[in-house]
C-alpha beads as a LAMMPS data file, in Angstrom:
LAMMPS data file: protein, C-alpha beads

193 atoms
192 bonds

1 atom types
1 bond types

-500.0 500.0 xlo xhi
-500.0 500.0 ylo yhi
-500.0 500.0 zlo zhi

Masses

1 110.0

Atoms # bond

1 1 1 -210.688 -293.937 -9.217
2 1 1 -209.257 -297.246 -7.968
3 1 1 -211.632 -300.185 -7.685
4 1 1 -212.291 -301.056 -4.075
5 1 1 -211.891 -304.682 -3.202
6 1 1 -211.428 -307.100 -0.347
7 1 1 -207.905 -305.793 0.340
8 1 1 -208.448 -302.127 -0.505
9 1 1 -211.668 -301.307 1.335
10 1 1 -212.377 -297.957 2.965
11 1 1 -212.198 -298.659 6.744
12 1 1 -214.421 -295.701 7.641
13 1 1 -217.179 -296.630 5.229
14 1 1 -216.978 -300.300 6.217
15 1 1 -217.085 -299.520 9.945
16 1 1 -220.085 -297.238 9.462
17 1 1 -221.920 -299.872 7.417
18 1 1 -221.264 -302.642 9.926
19 1 1 -222.430 -300.493 12.832
20 1 1 -225.666 -299.763 10.949
21 1 1 -226.101 -303.469 10.135
22 1 1 -225.651 -304.497 13.764
23 1 1 -228.160 -301.885 14.915
24 1 1 -230.725 -303.120 12.374
25 1 1 -230.120 -306.731 13.444
26 1 1 -230.699 -306.069 17.132
27 1 1 -233.773 -303.984 16.414
28 1 1 -235.153 -306.721 14.095
29 1 1 -235.392 -304.181 11.280
30 1 1 -234.881 -306.629 8.421
31 1 1 -235.594 -304.178 5.577
32 1 1 -233.039 -301.765 6.994
33 1 1 -230.791 -304.760 7.611
34 1 1 -230.904 -305.680 3.928
35 1 1 -229.956 -302.137 2.915
36 1 1 -227.148 -302.150 5.481
37 1 1 -225.985 -305.542 4.203
38 1 1 -225.841 -304.201 0.640
39 1 1 -223.669 -301.315 1.828
40 1 1 -221.538 -303.630 3.967
41 1 1 -220.917 -306.124 1.154
42 1 1 -220.178 -303.397 -1.392
43 1 1 -217.815 -301.556 0.977
44 1 1 -216.063 -304.698 2.208
45 1 1 -215.637 -306.707 -0.962
46 1 1 -216.080 -304.273 -3.863
47 1 1 -217.973 -306.811 -5.963
48 1 1 -220.030 -305.754 -8.962
49 1 1 -223.638 -304.807 -8.263
50 1 1 -225.289 -308.132 -9.194
51 1 1 -222.922 -310.067 -6.893
52 1 1 -223.232 -307.412 -4.185
53 1 1 -227.033 -307.617 -4.188
54 1 1 -227.092 -311.411 -4.230
55 1 1 -224.355 -311.570 -1.586
56 1 1 -226.243 -309.165 0.680
57 1 1 -229.361 -311.324 0.283
58 1 1 -227.401 -314.455 1.257
59 1 1 -225.862 -312.626 4.206
60 1 1 -229.238 -311.422 5.452
61 1 1 -230.736 -314.914 5.076
62 1 1 -227.814 -316.351 7.061
63 1 1 -228.256 -313.760 9.793
64 1 1 -231.998 -314.411 9.967
65 1 1 -231.348 -318.150 10.252
66 1 1 -228.927 -317.443 13.078
67 1 1 -231.006 -314.804 14.901
68 1 1 -233.612 -316.788 16.891
69 1 1 -232.415 -317.762 20.324
70 1 1 -232.214 -320.565 21.307
71 1 1 -233.902 -322.095 18.242
72 1 1 -231.593 -320.842 15.529
73 1 1 -230.495 -322.836 12.482
74 1 1 -226.684 -322.862 12.235
75 1 1 -226.723 -325.305 9.299
76 1 1 -228.858 -322.919 7.243
77 1 1 -226.678 -319.982 8.325
78 1 1 -223.557 -321.836 7.141
79 1 1 -225.247 -322.801 3.853
80 1 1 -226.146 -319.190 3.076
81 1 1 -222.701 -317.952 4.085
82 1 1 -221.122 -320.629 1.875
83 1 1 -223.100 -319.187 -1.050
84 1 1 -221.973 -315.715 -0.035
85 1 1 -218.311 -316.689 0.098
86 1 1 -218.621 -318.553 -3.223
87 1 1 -219.581 -315.199 -4.764
88 1 1 -216.614 -313.531 -3.070
89 1 1 -214.244 -316.231 -4.336
90 1 1 -215.658 -316.043 -7.870
91 1 1 -215.121 -312.282 -7.936
92 1 1 -211.383 -312.771 -7.364
93 1 1 -209.110 -311.005 -4.945
94 1 1 -209.368 -313.643 -2.210
95 1 1 -208.292 -317.263 -2.483
96 1 1 -210.630 -318.958 -0.041
97 1 1 -212.631 -322.114 0.420
98 1 1 -216.292 -320.998 0.657
99 1 1 -217.353 -323.860 2.935
100 1 1 -214.457 -323.270 5.318
101 1 1 -214.998 -319.510 5.285
102 1 1 -218.686 -320.057 6.104
103 1 1 -217.805 -322.452 8.920
104 1 1 -215.400 -319.937 10.453
105 1 1 -217.880 -317.057 10.021
106 1 1 -220.689 -318.855 11.812
107 1 1 -218.230 -320.096 14.422
108 1 1 -217.447 -316.562 15.547
109 1 1 -221.193 -315.902 15.673
110 1 1 -221.524 -318.939 17.947
111 1 1 -218.652 -317.856 20.195
112 1 1 -220.117 -314.360 20.445
113 1 1 -223.545 -315.683 21.374
114 1 1 -222.082 -317.989 23.998
115 1 1 -219.964 -315.145 25.360
116 1 1 -223.091 -312.962 25.574
117 1 1 -225.034 -315.560 27.515
118 1 1 -222.439 -317.645 29.351
119 1 1 -219.314 -316.797 31.301
120 1 1 -217.590 -319.918 29.940
121 1 1 -216.059 -318.050 26.987
122 1 1 -213.944 -314.924 27.154
123 1 1 -213.276 -312.052 24.804
124 1 1 -209.993 -313.807 24.043
125 1 1 -211.999 -316.735 22.611
126 1 1 -213.878 -314.295 20.420
127 1 1 -210.664 -312.609 19.251
128 1 1 -209.251 -316.018 18.374
129 1 1 -212.390 -316.954 16.386
130 1 1 -212.171 -313.716 14.400
131 1 1 -208.445 -314.216 13.806
132 1 1 -209.196 -317.691 12.457
133 1 1 -211.744 -316.233 10.030
134 1 1 -209.490 -313.395 8.881
135 1 1 -206.501 -315.717 8.479
136 1 1 -208.522 -317.933 6.159
137 1 1 -210.125 -315.128 4.170
138 1 1 -206.968 -313.140 3.559
139 1 1 -204.297 -315.849 3.695
140 1 1 -202.363 -314.215 6.532
141 1 1 -201.128 -315.421 9.901
142 1 1 -203.694 -315.156 12.693
143 1 1 -201.368 -313.002 14.787
144 1 1 -201.204 -310.448 11.940
145 1 1 -204.902 -309.672 12.352
146 1 1 -205.117 -309.791 16.158
147 1 1 -205.331 -306.002 16.558
148 1 1 -208.194 -305.848 14.060
149 1 1 -209.981 -308.672 15.854
150 1 1 -209.464 -307.032 19.245
151 1 1 -211.075 -303.746 18.146
152 1 1 -214.004 -305.615 16.607
153 1 1 -214.534 -307.477 19.882
154 1 1 -214.518 -304.176 21.782
155 1 1 -217.171 -302.960 19.321
156 1 1 -219.189 -306.116 20.052
157 1 1 -218.952 -305.459 23.787
158 1 1 -220.258 -301.922 23.251
159 1 1 -223.030 -303.261 21.035
160 1 1 -224.021 -305.829 23.661
161 1 1 -224.137 -303.094 26.317
162 1 1 -226.249 -300.954 23.966
163 1 1 -228.694 -303.827 23.468
164 1 1 -228.984 -304.432 27.237
165 1 1 -229.654 -300.700 27.710
166 1 1 -232.571 -300.743 25.265
167 1 1 -231.172 -299.967 21.779
168 1 1 -231.708 -296.196 21.927
169 1 1 -230.573 -294.397 18.771
170 1 1 -229.037 -291.575 20.815
171 1 1 -226.968 -293.865 23.058
172 1 1 -223.317 -292.714 22.933
173 1 1 -222.212 -296.349 22.831
174 1 1 -223.257 -296.441 19.182
175 1 1 -220.697 -293.752 18.389
176 1 1 -218.027 -295.611 20.359
177 1 1 -218.973 -298.876 18.625
178 1 1 -218.626 -297.261 15.200
179 1 1 -215.228 -295.817 16.179
180 1 1 -214.009 -299.258 17.311
181 1 1 -215.201 -300.825 14.063
182 1 1 -213.328 -298.168 12.087
183 1 1 -210.192 -298.906 14.147
184 1 1 -210.718 -302.593 13.490
185 1 1 -211.003 -302.194 9.745
186 1 1 -208.106 -299.753 9.643
187 1 1 -205.895 -302.364 11.328
188 1 1 -207.280 -305.122 9.075
189 1 1 -206.552 -303.173 5.901
190 1 1 -202.952 -302.602 7.011
191 1 1 -202.573 -306.297 7.826
192 1 1 -203.974 -307.612 4.522
193 1 1 -202.884 -305.012 1.979

Bonds

1 1 1 2
2 1 2 3
3 1 3 4
4 1 4 5
5 1 5 6
6 1 6 7
7 1 7 8
8 1 8 9
9 1 9 10
10 1 10 11
11 1 11 12
12 1 12 13
13 1 13 14
14 1 14 15
15 1 15 16
16 1 16 17
17 1 17 18
18 1 18 19
19 1 19 20
20 1 20 21
21 1 21 22
22 1 22 23
23 1 23 24
24 1 24 25
25 1 25 26
26 1 26 27
27 1 27 28
28 1 28 29
29 1 29 30
30 1 30 31
31 1 31 32
32 1 32 33
33 1 33 34
34 1 34 35
35 1 35 36
36 1 36 37
37 1 37 38
38 1 38 39
39 1 39 40
40 1 40 41
41 1 41 42
42 1 42 43
43 1 43 44
44 1 44 45
45 1 45 46
46 1 46 47
47 1 47 48
48 1 48 49
49 1 49 50
50 1 50 51
51 1 51 52
52 1 52 53
53 1 53 54
54 1 54 55
55 1 55 56
56 1 56 57
57 1 57 58
58 1 58 59
59 1 59 60
60 1 60 61
61 1 61 62
62 1 62 63
63 1 63 64
64 1 64 65
65 1 65 66
66 1 66 67
67 1 67 68
68 1 68 69
69 1 69 70
70 1 70 71
71 1 71 72
72 1 72 73
73 1 73 74
74 1 74 75
75 1 75 76
76 1 76 77
77 1 77 78
78 1 78 79
79 1 79 80
80 1 80 81
81 1 81 82
82 1 82 83
83 1 83 84
84 1 84 85
85 1 85 86
86 1 86 87
87 1 87 88
88 1 88 89
89 1 89 90
90 1 90 91
91 1 91 92
92 1 92 93
93 1 93 94
94 1 94 95
95 1 95 96
96 1 96 97
97 1 97 98
98 1 98 99
99 1 99 100
100 1 100 101
101 1 101 102
102 1 102 103
103 1 103 104
104 1 104 105
105 1 105 106
106 1 106 107
107 1 107 108
108 1 108 109
109 1 109 110
110 1 110 111
111 1 111 112
112 1 112 113
113 1 113 114
114 1 114 115
115 1 115 116
116 1 116 117
117 1 117 118
118 1 118 119
119 1 119 120
120 1 120 121
121 1 121 122
122 1 122 123
123 1 123 124
124 1 124 125
125 1 125 126
126 1 126 127
127 1 127 128
128 1 128 129
129 1 129 130
130 1 130 131
131 1 131 132
132 1 132 133
133 1 133 134
134 1 134 135
135 1 135 136
136 1 136 137
137 1 137 138
138 1 138 139
139 1 139 140
140 1 140 141
141 1 141 142
142 1 142 143
143 1 143 144
144 1 144 145
145 1 145 146
146 1 146 147
147 1 147 148
148 1 148 149
149 1 149 150
150 1 150 151
151 1 151 152
152 1 152 153
153 1 153 154
154 1 154 155
155 1 155 156
156 1 156 157
157 1 157 158
158 1 158 159
159 1 159 160
160 1 160 161
161 1 161 162
162 1 162 163
163 1 163 164
164 1 164 165
165 1 165 166
166 1 166 167
167 1 167 168
168 1 168 169
169 1 169 170
170 1 170 171
171 1 171 172
172 1 172 173
173 1 173 174
174 1 174 175
175 1 175 176
176 1 176 177
177 1 177 178
178 1 178 179
179 1 179 180
180 1 180 181
181 1 181 182
182 1 182 183
183 1 183 184
184 1 184 185
185 1 185 186
186 1 186 187
187 1 187 188
188 1 188 189
189 1 189 190
190 1 190 191
191 1 191 192
192 1 192 193
């Protein structure tokens, strides 16, 4: 069996894991969020188990630092994501600068939050922020990952609608969100393989 890695991930598994992680985040289910983060990190980066577990912990700490609104801590979120991306870089497979990757990661979080709460930013701004992250992580041109970014933004829109509707586990938007994330990661894998 081939080793999964940051360029050979399973788009279905990764989309399912991210959908579960988002649901846990918006429900403030941090234990479930940690389990989802472990699955997300393992599916997305294929690191060994010690790095996967530590990376998932860093990711969850970053997300928890980011979560409070409006009193979040973006500096702490970036610091934890820098540690996460240092693990990814050390594992091989991606030639990235951990501090820059962390900056770009938290930047798309910021753009998403502003888009959620303010009409000043559009979905195009969010697509561009994701393209900037993907371009850095995978060493590709931003336009090569635009389709992947677009589908992930559609998934975010569905997630935001789901949150506004009350976060019901039987809401059909969750299924649509998961499908968009799978489309996103399918397009990303093609672009970075």
